[in-house]
C-alpha positions in Angstrom: 20.6 -1.5 -1.0 19.3 2.0 -0.4 16.3 1.9 1.9 15.5 5.6 1.6 12.7 5.6 -1.0 10.6 8.2 -2.7 7.1 7.8 -4.0 5.8 9.4 -7.2 4.5 12.3 -5.1 8.0 13.1 -3.8 7.3 11.9 -0.3 10.5 10.4 1.2 10.3 7.2 3.3 13.3 6.1 5.3 13.0 2.3 5.9 16.6 1.9 7.1 15.4 0.1 10.2 13.8 -2.6 8.0 15.5 -5.8 6.9 14.7 -5.0 3.3 12.7 -2.4 1.4 12.2 -1.7 -2.3 10.2 0.5 -4.6 7.8 -2.0 -6.2 6.3 0.2 -8.9 9.6 1.2 -10.6 8.9 -1.3 -13.4 5.9 -3.3 -14.7 5.8 -7.1 -14.6 3.8 -8.5 -17.5 1.0 -6.1 -17.0 0.6 -6.7 -13.3 0.0 -3.5 -11.3 2.3 -2.7 -8.4 2.2 -1.0 -5.0 4.6 1.7 -4.1 6.8 -0.2 -1.6 7.4 -3.6 -0.1 9.1 -3.6 3.3 10.3 -6.5 5.3 10.3 -6.3 9.0 11.4 -8.9 11.6 7.8 -10.2 11.8 6.0 -9.2 8.6 6.1 -7.9 5.0 4.4 -4.6 4.5 2.7 -3.9 1.2 2.4 -0.1 1.1 0.5 2.1 -1.3 0.7 5.9 -0.9 -1.8 8.5 -2.2 -1.1 12.2 -1.4 -3.4 14.5 -3.2 -2.9 17.2 -0.5 0.6 17.7 -1.9 1.3 21.2 -3.1 2.3 19.6 -6.4 -1.3 18.5 -6.9 -3.6 20.8 -8.9 -7.1 21.6 -7.8 -8.4 19.7 -10.8 -6.2 16.6 -9.9 -7.6 16.7 -6.4 -11.2 16.9 -7.7 -10.6 13.9 -10.1 -9.0 11.9 -7.3 -11.9 12.6 -5.0 -14.3 11.4 -7.7 -12.2 8.3 -8.2 -12.2 7.5 -4.4 -16.0 7.9 -4.3 -16.4 5.6 -7.3 -17.8 2.2 -6.2 -15.1 0.5 -8.3 -12.1 2.2 -6.6 -11.7 -0.5 -3.9 -11.5 -3.2 -6.6 -8.9 -1.2 -8.6 -6.9 -0.5 -5.5 -7.2 -4.1 -4.2 -5.8 -5.4 -7.5 -2.4 -3.9 -6.5 -2.2 -6.1 -3.4 -3.1 -9.2 -5.4 -0.7 -8.4 -8.2 2.2 -8.0 -5.8 1.6 -11.5 -4.5 1.2 -12.9 -8.0 4.5 -11.3 -9.1 6.3 -13.4 -6.4 4.3 -16.6 -7.3 5.2 -16.2 -11.0 8.8 -16.6 -10.1 8.0 -19.7 -8.1 8.6 -18.0 -4.7 6.5 -17.1 -1.7 6.8 -14.5 0.9 8.2 -16.1 4.1 6.3 -13.9 6.5 2.7 -12.7 6.9 1.8 -9.7 4.8 0.2 -6.6 6.2 -1.6 -4.3 3.6 -1.1 -0.6 4.2 -2.9 2.2 2.3 -1.6 5.6 3.2 -4.1 8.4 2.2 -3.3 12.0 2.9 -6.3 13.8 1.7 -8.1 16.5 3.7 -11.1 16.5 1.3 -12.0 12.9 2.3 -14.0 12.8 5.5 -13.5 10.3 8.4 -16.7 8.7 7.5 -15.7 8.3 3.9 -12.3 6.9 5.0 -14.0 4.3 7.3 -16.3 3.2 4.4 -13.3 3.0 2.0 -11.3 1.0 4.5 -14.1 -1.5 4.9 -14.6 -1.9 1.2 -10.8 -2.2 0.5 -10.5 -4.7 3.3 -13.1 -6.9 1.5 -11.0 -6.7 -1.7 -7.8 -8.1 -0.2 -7.5 -11.8 -1.0 -7.3 -13.1 2.6 -8.8 -16.4 1.3 -5.4 -17.1 -0.2 -4.2 -18.3 3.2 -5.8 -21.6 2.4 -3.5 -24.7 2.1 -4.3 -25.1 -1.6 -2.4 -21.8 -2.3 1.0 -23.2 -1.2 0.3 -23.9 2.4 1.5 -20.5 3.5 -0.2 -17.8 5.5 0.2 -15.1 2.9 -1.9 -12.3 4.3 -2.3 -11.2 7.9 -6.0 -10.5 8.1 -5.1 -6.9 8.5 -5.6 -3.8 6.3 -4.6 -0.4 7.5 -5.9 2.8 5.9 -3.7 5.5 7.5 -2.9 9.2 7.2 0.8 10.3 7.3 0.5 10.9 11.1 -1.2 7.6 11.7 1.6 5.8 9.7 4.3 7.6 11.8 2.5 6.4 15.0 2.0 2.9 13.9 5.5 2.4 12.4 7.7 4.8 14.5 10.9 3.1 13.3 10.4 4.5 9.8 10.7 8.2 8.9 8.4 9.9 6.5 9.2 13.3 5.1 6.3 14.9 3.3 6.6 16.7 0.0 4.0 19.4 0.8 
């Protein structure tokens, strides 16, 4: 299986060093939303969503709309749904992830300040269903209590075994 994957913005991620990686949003699954990538490492599963409004492909209007979306109080709920849906997609088939899941949201957007990023990270963290780690949900520890909101450079630093080539 090819582990060099491209998101809808044309950014190329080389996950060759992973055990497995796939583009999760290539098809829908009974109306459940999907993240961009699911990557299996030796220790964890990474649920990765990528947003890159700084891309040269993005119009000024698209950037303005995305900024407004990010500042909307409901955005963390909408974005958090993708992490829950990925877990539900596995459950529907009667399977569970065998490793703890780390949620990663990559946001490359210069119009969004550090303060706004910190607020968004906290709000999104509170939307991840960490309570699903309870025994009544299959006795598995599904989510690491960890949510990372990263820029491209922060992603490269945190996950140096993966290559990211930006479509700027």
